[in-house]
N, C-alpha and C positions, 0 to 999 in steps of 0.2 A: 147346733151352734156350739156345743161344748167341744166337739172335735175341732171346729174351726179355731176356737180360742187357743187350744193346745198347740195347734200347728203354728199359729202366728208367734207364739212365745219362743219357739225353738230356734237354735242357731243353725240347724240343718236346713239346706235349701228346700224351698217349698215343694218343688216337684218331687224330691226324694221322700219327703214326709208323706205326700199324697200317695206316692207309689207304695210305700210301706203300709199305709192305711188300707188301700185297695187290695193289696196282697193279703192282708189279714181278713178282709171281707170275703175273699175267695176261699181262703183256708178254713174259715169258720162255717162256710156254707151259706152266708148271708147273700153272696152272689154265687148261685150254684153253677156247676159246669153245664154248658149247653144253653144257659139262659142269656138273654140280652141284658146288658147293664144300662143304667140311666144314660141318656144322651149327654153330649158335651155341654150343651147350654144348661141343663139341669144341674150337672155337677159343678159348673162354674158358679151358678147361683147359690148352690148349697154351701160352697166353701169360700165364696167371695174372693176368687183369685182370677188372674188374667187367663184368657183363652190359651195363650201360648204356654203358660205354666201348666195348665191342665193337659195340653197336648204332649208336653214333655213327660209328664207322669204316666200317661197312657202309653206313650212310646216305650217307656222302660218295661212295662208289663208285656207289651207286644214282642219286644226283643227276647224276653224270657219265655215266650211261648204260652203265657197265661191268658192273654186276650187276643182276639182276632177281629179285625175290622172288615165288615162285609159292605161293599158299596151299596148304598141305597137302603140298607137295613139297620146299620148301627154296629156296635161292638158287642161281641159275645165272649163268654168265658170259655176258653179252649181247654184248659187243664187246671189242676190244683197244684200249689207249690208242694214239692217233695218235703216230707217231714224229716227234719234233720235230727240227729241224736242230740240229746240234751245233757250238758255237764252240770251235775249238782255240786254247788259250792258248799262244802261242809264247814262247820263252825267249831269243831274241836279236833285235836290232833289224831285221836284214835279213828274217828270217822273219816277224816281226810285220808289217812293212810289206807284204810279199808276200801275207800272209794277208788283209789288209784291202783290198788293191787288187782291184777288180772284184767285191766282195761285193754280193749282192742284199740290200741293207739299206734299209729305209724309216725315215727319221728325222723325229721330231717335236720341235721346239724348244718346251719347256714354259715356259722362263723365260730372259730375257737381260737383263743389266745390266752396268754398268761399276763396277769396285771396285779398291781398292788393298789390300784385306785378303785374305790367303791363308787357306786352310783349315788346320786344326791339323796334318794329316799332312805339309804342306809347310813348316811353320815351321822356320826355321834351315837350309833347304836352298838353298844358293847365294845370289846377290845378287838381291833382288826388283827388278823393273822398276817404273816409276812407276804404270802402270795395267794392269789385266787386263780382258778380256771374260769375264764369268762366264755360262756357258750350262748349263742343265739340259736334257738331251735324252733322249728315249725311242727306243730302237732296236728295230725289228721285223725278224724274218727270216721270209720266206715267210708274212707275216701274223701270226706269233706274237710277242708281246712277249718280248724276249730280255734286254735290258739297259737300266737307267736310270742315267744318270751326270751328273756335273757337271764342267765343264772350266773352267780358268782359263788363257786364252791371252793372251799379250802383245798389248796393244791395237795397237801399231805393226804387228805381223804380221797381225792380224785385218783391218786396213784395206787390206791388199794382196790380199785374197781376195774374189771375188764372193760376196755373201751367200747366194745360192742353193746354193752348194757346202756350206754348213753344214747344209743339209737333205738332202744327198745322199751325203756322204763322211765317213770317219773323219778327225778332226782330226790324227791322227798322220800319215796319208798326205799331208795338206796341208802339215804341218810339214816332212816329208821332202822334198817338192817345192820348198818355199821355201828351205830352208837346206842340205839335203844334208850335205856334209862339214863345215859350220859347227856341226853338232851334236856337242858334245864328250862329253856324258854322257847316258845314258838309263837309268832304273832302274824296276823293276817289283816290287811287293810283292803277294802273294796271301794272303788270310786267308779262313777260312770263317766265315760269320755267319748270322743268321736274319732273315727279313723282318718288319719292323714293319708296322703297318696301312697306312701310305702306300705302302711298297714293294710289299707284297702286292697292293694295289689296282692299281698300275701294271703289275705283272708278271703279274697274273692268277694269284696263288698263294694258298694258305692262309696264315693268320697263322702266323708262326714257321717257315715252310718254309725249307729251307737255300738260301743264296745264296753266291756267290763274290764277295768284295769285292776288286777289283783297283785298286791305286793306282799311278800312273805319274808320273814327274818327268823333265823334259828341260831340260838346261842347255847354253848355248852356250860357245864357247871363252873368253869373257870371264867365265865363271862366273855369268852371269845366268840366273835361273830363268825360262825363257820359256814353260813349260807345266807345269801340274799338273792331273791328272785322276783322278777316282775313279769307277769303274763297279761297279754291283751286277748280277751276272748270275744268271739262274735256275740253280739247281743242277742241273737236269735237262737243261740246254742247253749246258753247258760241260765241256771236257775238257782235262786237262794231261798231256802225254806227254813224257817225257825219256829220251833214250838214255843209259844209265849206262856203257856200254862200247862 
């Protein structure tokens, strides 16, 4: 009943919540590959949802190749979800840079332009520079779409970097290399959000699937805002670990 209560409180459509829960049951081995899962009526009773909602959830997993319906016998687990690479969100600058260095990341630049207008989350943060290079980039890890983000990098710094590096590296590692001790402040904010149609399409997610929204700001010793970035990470590919003691 605890799972049912959690499902009912969420803004995500019920059938997607159920599909995620069942996907996790398969991945954890609670529903082993080759075994028959509980029948439709039992699952409807367990979660107190309509039969149509449950059929939609099961249909999602059938389309993914995780479940197979056998006439007269029920539904069986056909395969387990592929384990996707996990991105560890670090909580200090040195660890963040170390985590980004040497990553096997494929980057696609979706949009690039020059602007003097900062995003809302950066408003009032430090002293704006004259111009920024705005880039929307899609990051893939081991071929899986992992993050889509937009970055606002000081144009003066952008001109110091070979353009091909923008297709190969994290902007934060480039900033660290260019400025090092000249970086005075760096701040990161994490919030949990859901994927709209555009984000879901880019990250290969269902509509309203959970995503981690990470916003980062970097200022130099003159108080100038030299970088503002926002990334939306797949919820199943990101992890935050903090040592409390």
